C-alpha positions as CSV (number, residue, x, y, z in Angstrom):
1,M,228.6,50.3,-75.6
2,K,228.6,53.1,-73.0
3,K,228.6,55.9,-75.2
4,I,225.9,54.3,-76.8
5,I,224.5,55.1,-74.0
6,Y,225.1,58.3,-73.0
7,A,223.5,59.2,-76.9
8,L,220.9,57.8,-75.5
9,L,220.2,59.1,-72.2
10,L,221.4,62.4,-72.9
11,P,218.5,63.3,-75.1
12,L,216.5,62.1,-72.5
13,V,217.6,64.2,-70.0
14,V,217.6,67.2,-71.8
15,V,213.8,66.9,-73.4
16,S,213.1,66.3,-69.1
17,G,214.8,69.7,-68.5
18,A,213.0,71.4,-71.5
19,V,209.4,69.4,-70.2
20,F,209.9,70.7,-66.1
21,A,211.3,74.0,-66.9
22,N,207.9,74.5,-69.4
23,R,205.7,73.5,-66.6
24,E,207.2,75.3,-64.4
25,I,206.5,78.7,-66.1
26,K,202.9,77.1,-66.7
27,N,202.8,77.8,-63.1
28,E,204.2,81.3,-62.4
29,T,202.1,82.6,-65.0
30,S,199.1,80.9,-63.7
31,K,199.4,82.3,-60.6
32,K,199.6,85.7,-61.8
33,S,196.0,85.2,-63.9
34,I,193.3,87.3,-62.6
35,P,191.1,85.7,-59.9
36,K,187.3,85.4,-60.9
37,P,184.5,87.9,-59.4
38,S,182.7,85.1,-57.9
39,G,185.0,82.8,-55.6
40,G,186.8,83.4,-52.8
41,V,189.9,81.9,-53.6
42,P,192.0,83.9,-56.8
43,S,193.9,81.7,-58.6
44,G,197.3,82.8,-56.5
45,G,196.3,80.8,-53.2
46,V,195.6,83.8,-50.9
47,P,191.6,84.2,-50.4
48,L,189.8,87.8,-51.3
49,S,188.8,89.9,-48.4
50,T,185.0,90.3,-47.9
51,A,185.3,94.2,-49.4
52,E,187.6,92.8,-52.5
53,R,185.1,89.6,-53.3
54,N,181.9,92.4,-53.0
55,A,184.0,95.3,-55.0
56,A,184.7,93.0,-57.9
57,L,180.7,91.5,-57.4
58,K,179.5,94.7,-58.0
59,K,182.1,95.6,-60.7
60,W,180.6,92.4,-62.7
61,E,177.0,93.9,-62.3
62,T,177.6,96.4,-64.3
63,T,178.5,94.3,-67.2
64,P,175.9,93.4,-69.9
65,D,176.0,90.0,-68.7
66,G,176.1,91.0,-64.9
67,V,172.5,93.3,-66.1
68,M,171.2,90.4,-67.9
69,F,171.7,87.7,-64.6
70,K,169.9,90.8,-62.2
71,K,167.1,91.0,-64.6
72,W,166.5,86.9,-64.4
73,E,166.9,86.9,-60.6
74,A,164.0,89.2,-60.5
75,S,162.3,87.5,-63.3
76,P,159.1,85.3,-62.4
77,A,161.4,82.8,-64.0
78,G,164.2,83.6,-61.8
79,K,162.5,83.7,-58.8
80,K,160.8,80.0,-59.3
81,V,164.0,78.7,-59.9
82,Y,165.6,80.1,-56.4
83,A,162.0,78.8,-54.5
84,G,163.1,75.2,-55.6
85,E,166.7,75.5,-54.8
86,T,165.1,77.0,-51.6
87,K,162.7,73.8,-51.0
88,I,165.7,71.7,-51.2
89,R,168.1,73.4,-49.5
90,K,168.3,71.7,-45.9
91,H,168.2,68.1,-47.2
92,I,171.1,69.4,-49.9
93,S,173.4,71.2,-46.4
94,A,172.8,67.6,-44.6
95,F,173.2,65.4,-47.3
96,T,170.3,63.4,-46.6
97,N,167.2,61.6,-49.0
98,M,165.0,63.1,-51.2
99,E,162.2,61.2,-52.8
100,A,161.7,61.8,-56.1
101,V,160.3,60.9,-59.3
102,V,161.6,60.8,-63.5
103,T,159.5,62.8,-65.6
104,S,161.8,62.8,-68.7
105,R,164.5,60.6,-69.6
106,S,166.3,63.5,-71.0
107,L,167.0,67.2,-70.2
108,P,165.7,70.2,-71.8
109,P,166.9,71.1,-75.2
110,G,170.2,72.8,-76.1
111,S,171.7,71.8,-72.4
112,R,175.2,71.9,-71.9
113,L,174.8,69.9,-68.5
114,G,175.6,66.2,-69.6
115,F,173.9,63.2,-68.8
116,G,171.1,63.8,-66.6
117,V,167.2,63.8,-66.5
118,M,164.5,65.4,-65.3
119,I,162.8,65.0,-62.2
120,R,160.4,66.1,-59.7
121,I,160.5,66.0,-56.1
122,N,157.6,67.6,-54.1
123,G,155.7,68.9,-57.0
124,D,158.5,71.1,-58.3
125,D,160.5,70.7,-61.5
126,Y,164.2,70.1,-60.7
127,I,167.3,68.5,-63.6
128,L,169.2,65.8,-61.8
129,S,172.7,66.3,-64.0
130,F,175.9,64.3,-63.7
131,G,178.4,65.4,-66.0
132,L,180.0,64.1,-68.6
133,E,179.7,60.4,-69.3
134,N,182.9,58.2,-69.2
135,N,182.9,54.7,-69.6
136,N,180.0,52.8,-68.4
137,E,179.6,54.7,-64.8
138,F,175.8,55.6,-66.2
139,E,174.9,52.6,-67.5
140,Q,172.3,51.7,-64.6
141,L,170.9,55.3,-64.7
142,H,170.3,54.5,-68.7
143,R,167.7,52.3,-67.2
144,L,165.1,54.6,-65.6
145,K,162.0,54.9,-67.0
146,V,159.3,58.5,-66.7
147,N,157.6,57.4,-63.9
148,D,160.1,55.5,-61.4
149,K,160.3,56.8,-58.0
150,I,164.1,57.2,-56.9
151,I,165.7,58.3,-53.6
152,I,168.3,61.1,-54.2
153,R,171.2,62.4,-52.1
154,S,173.4,66.0,-53.5
155,H,175.8,68.3,-52.2
156,S,174.6,70.8,-54.5
157,V,172.3,72.6,-56.2
158,S,172.8,75.2,-58.7
159,H,171.1,77.7,-61.4
160,A,171.4,79.1,-64.6
161,P,169.6,81.8,-66.4
162,K,169.0,79.7,-68.9
163,Y,167.6,76.5,-67.1
164,A,164.1,77.1,-66.5
165,Y,164.4,74.7,-63.3
166,P,167.3,74.5,-61.0
167,I,170.0,72.2,-61.7
168,V,171.1,69.2,-59.0
169,S,174.4,67.3,-58.9
170,G,173.4,63.8,-58.8
171,E,175.7,62.4,-56.1
172,Y,173.7,58.9,-54.9
173,V,170.8,57.6,-56.7
174,E,168.8,54.4,-55.2
175,R,165.9,53.1,-57.3
176,D,164.1,50.1,-55.1
177,G,166.1,50.0,-52.1
178,K,169.3,49.1,-54.6
179,I,172.0,51.7,-55.7
180,I,172.2,52.4,-59.0
181,F,174.6,55.5,-58.8
182,K,176.9,56.7,-56.4
183,R,179.7,58.9,-57.1
184,A,183.7,58.5,-56.5
185,P,185.1,60.5,-54.0
186,R,187.4,63.2,-56.0
187,K,191.3,62.3,-56.0
188,G,193.3,65.2,-54.1
189,G,190.4,67.0,-53.1
190,C,189.1,68.4,-49.3
């Protein structure tokens, strides 16, 4: 009986050791990966200095993608997106309520932001993006209709040349005084 148990445990120990060793190798190689130019902390965990970050940004700006992005920033469309971001920046920083009206239940054609709706805040249009759907977490959001008045809160607003609108990350939505969506805090995050 002991021999059978040892015979079953030995392959388990060998496989576990191989999996653990493979994980260690992957962790070591990921630490050696090249840092992104826009980030402040490379995958190695040591923050880039301001000079290193600026040098990486300057280098990226000379690439075809960087040149195209700079042209978009200077274009009327880019300036409009940045102006929209500026108008709500104070609310984003303070995570305070913003009144919005749903203008469309779908995102612009070809968008790859997951689930979201189009909204208008103080006369400016925004994409309210919630990300990829998991289970039924967006069930109440699917019930929103055009012209519904909602209260939103968010920690971030972003932009991309592909979209003609600022992209607001949906973290809290309230309609008629009832919370219809509240993003759960990330596990293990800061």
